[in-house]
C-alpha positions in Angstrom: -41.6 -100.2 -124.5 -42.7 -103.6 -125.9 -46.4 -103.0 -125.4 -46.6 -100.5 -128.2 -46.3 -103.2 -130.9 -48.5 -106.2 -130.7 -46.9 -108.1 -133.6 -43.2 -108.0 -134.5 -43.4 -108.1 -138.3 -39.7 -108.9 -138.5 -40.6 -112.5 -137.8 -43.4 -113.0 -140.3 -42.5 -115.7 -142.8 -43.9 -115.3 -146.3 -45.5 -118.4 -147.8 -44.4 -120.0 -151.0 -45.3 -118.0 -154.1 -47.7 -120.5 -155.6 -49.6 -121.3 -152.4 -53.1 -120.5 -151.5 -51.9 -118.3 -148.6 -49.6 -116.3 -150.9 -52.5 -115.8 -153.4 -54.8 -114.6 -150.5 -52.1 -112.1 -149.3 -51.4 -110.9 -152.8 -55.1 -110.3 -153.5 -55.5 -108.8 -150.0 -58.7 -110.8 -149.4 -59.9 -114.2 -148.3 -62.6 -115.6 -150.5 -64.7 -117.5 -148.0 -67.5 -119.8 -149.2 -70.4 -120.1 -146.7 -73.0 -122.8 -147.1 -76.4 -121.7 -145.9 -78.4 -124.6 -144.4 -81.6 -125.5 -146.3 -83.6 -125.3 -143.0 -82.1 -122.0 -141.9 -85.1 -120.0 -140.6 -83.6 -116.6 -140.3 -82.2 -114.0 -142.7 -78.5 -114.8 -143.0 -77.8 -111.5 -144.6 -79.9 -109.3 -142.2 -78.7 -105.7 -141.6 -76.3 -106.0 -144.6 -74.0 -108.3 -142.5 -73.7 -112.1 -142.7 -74.1 -113.9 -139.5 -73.4 -117.3 -138.1 -70.6 -119.6 -137.0 -69.3 -120.1 -140.5 -68.9 -116.3 -140.9 -67.1 -116.1 -137.6 -64.7 -118.8 -138.7 -64.0 -116.8 -141.9 -63.3 -113.6 -140.0 -61.1 -115.5 -137.5 -59.1 -117.0 -140.5 -58.8 -113.5 -142.0 -57.6 -112.0 -138.8 -54.9 -114.7 -138.6 -53.8 -114.2 -142.2 -53.8 -110.4 -142.1 -52.4 -110.0 -138.6 -55.5 -108.9 -136.8 -57.5 -107.4 -139.7 -60.7 -109.4 -140.0 -62.4 -107.1 -142.6 -60.4 -108.4 -145.6 -62.8 -111.2 -146.4 -65.3 -111.6 -149.2 -68.2 -113.9 -148.4 -69.7 -116.0 -151.2 -72.9 -117.9 -150.1 -74.0 -121.2 -151.4 -77.2 -123.3 -151.0 -76.8 -126.5 -149.1 -79.0 -128.3 -151.6 -76.4 -128.8 -154.3 -72.6 -129.2 -154.9 -71.9 -125.7 -156.2 -69.9 -124.9 -153.1 -67.5 -127.8 -153.6 -67.2 -126.9 -157.4 -66.3 -123.3 -156.4 -63.7 -124.6 -154.0 -62.3 -127.0 -156.6 -62.0 -124.4 -159.3 -60.5 -121.7 -156.9 -63.4 -119.4 -156.8 -63.3 -119.7 -153.1 -60.2 -120.3 -150.9 -62.0 -122.0 -148.1 -65.4 -123.4 -147.6 -67.3 -123.4 -144.2 -70.6 -125.0 -143.3 -70.5 -127.8 -145.9 -72.0 -131.0 -144.7 -69.8 -134.0 -145.1 -71.4 -137.5 -145.0 -69.0 -140.2 -144.1 -70.6 -142.8 -146.4 -70.4 -140.6 -149.4 -67.9 -137.8 -149.2 -64.5 -139.2 -148.5 -63.9 -139.8 -152.2 -64.7 -137.2 -154.8 -65.1 -137.0 -158.5 -61.7 -136.8 -160.4 -63.1 -133.7 -162.1 -63.3 -131.9 -158.7 -60.0 -133.1 -157.3 -59.5 -133.8 -153.6 -60.5 -131.8 -150.5 -59.1 -131.6 -147.0 -61.6 -131.5 -144.2 -60.9 -129.9 -140.8 -61.9 -131.5 -137.5 -65.7 -131.5 -137.3 -67.2 -128.5 -135.4 -70.8 -129.7 -135.5 -72.4 -133.1 -136.0 -75.7 -133.8 -137.8 -78.9 -135.0 -136.1 -79.0 -138.5 -137.5 -79.5 -141.4 -135.1 -76.5 -143.3 -133.8 -77.3 -146.2 -136.1 -77.0 -144.1 -139.3 -73.9 -142.7 -140.9 -73.4 -139.4 -139.1 -72.9 -136.2 -141.1 -70.8 -133.4 -139.8 -69.9 -129.9 -140.6 -66.3 -128.9 -141.1 -64.1 -126.4 -143.0 -62.9 -127.6 -146.4 -59.8 -126.6 -148.4 -58.3 -128.0 -151.5 -56.2 -131.1 -150.9 -53.3 -129.9 -153.1 -52.1 -127.3 -150.6 -51.2 -129.1 -147.5 -49.7 -126.1 -145.7 -52.9 -124.0 -146.1 -55.0 -127.1 -145.1 -53.0 -127.5 -141.9 -53.3 -123.7 -141.2 -57.1 -123.9 -141.5 -57.3 -127.1 -139.3 
């Protein structure tokens, strides 16, 4: 009747075999890095569930990748106080990173060891004054996979 099938899977195009999206679908899980702010006052893992806007972004991406199934996500948390989240993104331990703070005066070039990153449109701005360089929060992917980066953005 047309209403019994929400998604017509005959029209789903498979990604290139070596792409991030292909790897995620093959492994049947999105490895989503979530940066926990250093001043977060609550318990981000309360009730055995992660909470917060970054987690919601991860679940939304998972639902888009797996045609509505938002449960195929593995959350990996990182402290905001170091670069371990960007190292994990660079080495492929995580497919995408949410909640990382980007500072315009520092972060638009990276170490050659880490490689490059692609940052989404900012979804939250820092609390610095207008005279300072303003930091922002965005979703980061590896720069070497333009198709996945454009999917995330």
